C-alpha positions in Angstrom: 0.1 -0.1 0.0 1.1 3.6 -0.6 1.9 5.4 2.4 1.0 8.6 0.4 -2.5 6.6 -0.4 -4.0 5.1 2.6 -7.1 4.4 1.0 -5.5 3.0 -2.3 -6.0 4.9 -4.9 -5.3 8.9 -5.3 -8.0 11.0 -4.3 -7.2 13.5 -7.9 -7.1 10.5 -9.7 -10.1 8.4 -8.5 -12.8 8.2 -11.2 -16.1 6.7 -10.1 -16.9 5.4 -13.5 -13.8 2.7 -13.6 -12.0 5.0 -16.3 -8.0 4.7 -16.6 -6.8 7.8 -16.5 -4.4 8.9 -19.4 -0.8 8.0 -19.1 1.8 11.0 -19.1 3.8 11.7 -22.4 6.9 10.0 -22.8 9.8 11.3 -22.4 12.4 12.2 -25.0 16.3 10.9 -24.6 18.7 14.0 -24.6 20.2 14.3 -27.8 23.7 13.0 -28.5 26.1 15.9 -28.9 28.5 14.9 -32.1 31.8 14.7 -30.9 34.4 17.7 -32.5 36.0 17.0 -35.7 39.7 15.6 -35.3 42.3 18.6 -35.8 44.0 18.5 -39.5 47.2 16.7 -39.7 49.8 18.6 -39.1 52.9 18.7 -41.8 56.2 17.2 -40.8 59.3 19.6 -40.4 61.6 20.2 -43.0 64.8 17.4 -42.4 67.5 19.5 -43.3 66.1 22.1 -40.7 67.0 19.5 -38.0 69.8 18.1 -39.8 71.3 22.1 -39.5 70.9 22.2 -36.0 72.4 19.1 -35.4 75.4 19.3 -37.5 76.3 23.3 -36.3 77.5 21.4 -33.2 79.0 18.2 -34.8 80.4 20.1 -38.0 79.6 23.6 -38.2 80.3 23.8 -42.0 78.4 20.7 -42.4 75.4 22.7 -40.6 75.5 26.0 -42.4 75.3 24.6 -45.6 72.3 22.1 -44.4 70.8 25.3 -42.8 71.2 27.6 -46.2 69.4 24.3 -48.1 66.6 23.8 -45.5 65.7 28.0 -46.1 65.9 27.8 -49.6 63.3 24.9 -49.8 61.3 26.2 -46.9 61.1 29.2 -49.0 59.6 27.3 -52.0 57.3 24.5 -49.9 56.1 26.3 -47.2 57.1 23.4 -44.7 57.7 24.6 -40.7 61.6 24.6 -39.9 62.3 28.0 -41.1 63.2 29.5 -37.4 65.4 25.5 -36.6 67.2 26.6 -39.6 68.1 29.4 -38.9 69.5 28.7 -35.7 71.4 26.0 -37.2 73.1 28.5 -39.6 73.9 30.9 -37.4 75.2 28.4 -34.4 77.3 26.5 -37.4 79.1 30.4 -38.5 79.4 31.2 -34.4 81.0 28.0 -34.3 83.1 28.6 -37.2 84.0 32.2 -36.4 85.2 31.3 -32.8 87.1 28.0 -34.5 89.1 30.8 -36.9 90.2 33.2 -34.2 91.2 30.2 -31.9 93.6 29.3 -34.6 94.9 32.4 -35.6 95.8 33.5 -31.8 97.6 29.8 -31.5 99.6 30.2 -34.9 100.5 33.9 -33.4 102.1 32.5 -29.9 103.5 29.7 -31.8 105.2 32.3 -33.9 106.1 34.4 -31.1 107.7 32.0 -29.4 109.7 30.3 -31.9 111.1 33.8 -32.5 115.0 34.0 -31.0 115.0 36.8 -28.7 117.7 39.5 -29.4 119.7 41.4 -26.4 118.9 44.7 -26.3 122.2 46.5 -26.4 122.6 48.9 -23.2 121.6 52.3 -24.0 120.3 51.4 -27.5 117.0 53.6 -28.2 114.9 54.3 -31.1 116.5 56.0 -34.6 116.8 59.8 -33.7 115.1 61.6 -36.3 117.1 63.7 -38.6 118.8 66.9 -37.3 119.2 69.9 -39.0 121.2 70.3 -42.1 122.5 73.5 -44.0 121.4 74.3 -47.5 123.5 74.2 -50.4 123.5 78.0 -50.7 124.1 78.5 -47.2 128.0 76.5 -46.5 129.6 80.2 -47.9 128.4 81.7 -44.7 130.0 79.0 -42.9 133.4 80.5 -43.3 135.2 82.3 -41.1 135.7 85.8 -42.9 138.7 88.1 -43.2 138.3 89.7 -40.1 137.9 86.6 -37.7 140.9 85.0 -39.6 143.1 88.0 -39.0 142.3 87.4 -35.0 142.7 83.9 -35.1 146.0 83.6 -37.3 147.7 87.0 -35.9 148.1 88.2 -38.8 146.7 91.3 -39.8 148.4 91.8 -43.4 145.5 88.9 -44.3 143.7 89.7 -47.4 140.7 87.7 -49.6 142.0 86.1 -52.7 141.0 82.8 -54.5 137.2 81.5 -54.4 135.9 78.1 -55.8 132.1 76.9 -56.2 133.4 73.5 -56.9 136.3 70.9 -56.1 139.2 72.0 -58.4 143.2 72.3 -57.4 144.8 75.5 -57.6 146.9 76.6 -60.9 149.9 76.5 -58.4 149.7 73.2 -57.3 151.4 71.7 -60.3 151.8 68.0 -60.5 152.3 65.3 -57.9 154.4 61.5 -57.6 151.4 60.2 -55.8 147.7 61.5 -57.1 146.0 59.5 -54.3 147.7 62.1 -51.9 146.5 64.9 -53.5 143.8 64.9 -50.7 146.1 64.8 -48.0 148.6 67.8 -49.5 145.2 70.2 -50.4 141.5 70.9 -49.7 139.0 70.7 -51.7 140.5 68.3 -54.6 138.2 66.5 -57.1 140.6 63.3 -56.3 139.5 63.0 -52.8 135.6 63.8 -53.3 132.3 62.1 -54.4 131.5 65.0 -56.5 128.3 63.9 -57.6 127.2 63.8 -54.1 127.6 67.4 -53.4 124.8 69.3 -52.7 126.8 72.9 -52.6 130.2 73.7 -52.2 132.6 76.8 -51.5 135.9 77.2 -50.8 138.0 80.5 -50.3 141.5 81.9 -50.1 143.5 84.2 -47.8 147.1 85.1 -47.3 149.5 87.7 -46.4 151.4 89.1 -49.8 152.8 92.2 -47.6 155.3 89.9 -45.3 157.4 87.5 -48.0 159.8 86.3 -45.0 156.9 86.0 -42.6 153.6 85.3 -43.9 150.4 82.9 -43.6 148.0 81.3 -46.0 144.7 80.0 -45.4 142.2 77.9 -47.5 138.9 76.7 -45.8 136.4 74.6 -48.0 132.8 73.5 -47.0 130.9 71.0 -48.8 127.4 70.2 -48.2 126.1 66.5 -48.8 122.5 65.4 -48.8 122.5 64.2 -44.9 125.1 63.4 -42.1 125.7 59.9 -43.0 126.7 61.0 -46.8 128.6 63.8 -45.1 130.6 61.1 -42.6 130.9 58.8 -45.7 133.0 61.9 -47.3 135.0 62.1 -44.4 135.6 59.0 -43.9 137.1 58.8 -47.7 139.6 61.8 -46.6 140.5 59.9 -43.7 141.4 56.8 -45.5 143.2 59.1 -47.6 145.3 60.4 -45.2 146.3 57.2 -43.5 147.2 56.1 -46.7 149.9 59.0 -46.9 150.7 59.7 -43.4 154.3 59.0 -42.4 155.2 59.2 -45.9 157.0 61.5 -48.5 155.5 63.2 -51.3 157.2 65.2 -54.1 155.0 68.1 -55.5 156.4 69.7 -58.5 155.2 73.5 -58.4 155.3 76.2 -61.3 158.7 78.1 -61.0 160.0 76.0 -58.3 160.5 72.8 -58.6 159.7 69.2 -57.5 159.1 69.7 -53.6 159.2 67.1 -51.4 156.7 67.3 -48.4 157.5 64.7 -45.3 153.6 64.2 -44.2 152.8 63.1 -40.6 150.5 60.2 -39.6 147.1 61.9 -39.1 146.3 62.7 -35.3 143.0 63.4 -33.5 142.9 66.6 -32.4 139.4 66.3 -30.6 135.6 67.7 -31.4 135.9 65.4 -34.7 138.9 67.0 -36.0 141.5 65.1 -37.5 144.8 67.0 -38.5 148.1 66.1 -40.6 151.2 67.9 -41.0 153.2 69.0 -44.1 156.6 69.9 -43.8 158.1 71.1 -47.6 161.9 69.9 -47.1 164.5 72.8 -47.6 162.1 75.5 -46.6 161.4 77.5 -43.9 157.4 76.6 -44.2 155.1 74.6 -42.1 151.9 73.6 -42.8 148.9 71.4 -41.3 145.8 70.1 -43.1 142.3 69.6 -41.2 139.2 68.0 -41.7 135.8 67.5 -39.9 132.1 66.7 -40.6 129.3 68.2 -39.0 125.3 67.6 -39.7 125.7 67.5 -43.6 128.9 69.6 -44.0 132.2 68.9 -44.5 135.1 71.0 -43.4 138.3 71.1 -45.4 141.0 73.3 -44.3 145.2 74.1 -45.2 146.6 76.9 -43.3 150.8 77.5 -43.7 153.2 79.6 -41.8 156.2 80.9 -43.3 158.9 82.3 -40.9 158.1 80.6 -38.2 160.1 78.2 -35.5 156.8 77.1 -33.7 156.0 73.6 -35.2 152.8 73.0 -33.8 151.4 76.7 -34.5 149.7 75.9 -38.0 148.0 73.0 -36.6 146.8 75.1 -33.7 145.4 77.5 -35.7 143.9 74.8 -38.6 142.0 73.4 -35.2 140.7 77.1 -34.2 139.5 77.8 -37.5 137.8 74.2 -37.7 136.1 74.8 -34.4 135.2 78.2 -35.4 133.4 76.6 -38.5 131.8 73.9 -36.9 130.6 75.9 -34.3 128.1 77.6 -37.2 126.7 74.8 -38.4 123.3 74.0 -36.6 123.2 70.8 -34.5 
């Protein structure tokens, strides 16, 4: 029995005529929802792009080639994998660059270690820039004037004489039995100079023509060269000739005087880069001396002769004084 209906029927469903109540309408089942369609199949990544990324670590050159091939194919087919190919190319080039830098560093280090070390000489410094030079037209101003020479020689009767603008021998010098010794006998002789290397030249003669028994003669010459090394080379040439002829006797034949033997002393260092040489003609009361020096691009070549003097060293001392006078006027 239904506890809600103790009488066995529903008060609202009872029909005294015995009719059956209508049945409730059937309940429709819930609609069946169709599952979502499966996603479309994804296109596979370009295999060359993947290989490029792998070979970037194994063999960077191969990785770079595969990456470029993958990019070219992807542009044509639209396949996925462009970023992967770019990564492979970038890594490949990065590893190649690192390998090249490391190889260069190793080669440099190996070369440095294999180069034998050279001992550095004490006091060695970088080569100094070239010093000041004298212009070709400035050599004449270097020589001592007649007033300066009067003071240096202590001869107030000195007068200016012949001048030369190129190496030449005086017409009064005559001939010599040993031509290689002309450079030791007279200043500015072409035999002793590298004439082609000269940039400028000036020589002047000064003499005392009033005191025949006691007189002085001075010949000064200054030669300008391209640079200091060229001047030093010329000085070395003169010194070599002096050493060859020094300590010997040379015969000079002078017009109207005949052959005169000259006794040449050995070259001597007078200080300040000056070299001197004594000349003594036999049979004459004359004492002569030569002096040569070089400074900057200039060679100084001097001859001093005293007659009627008993001081054998006076010509040499005078030549050294004139040489220092000229050297002090050369810059540097």
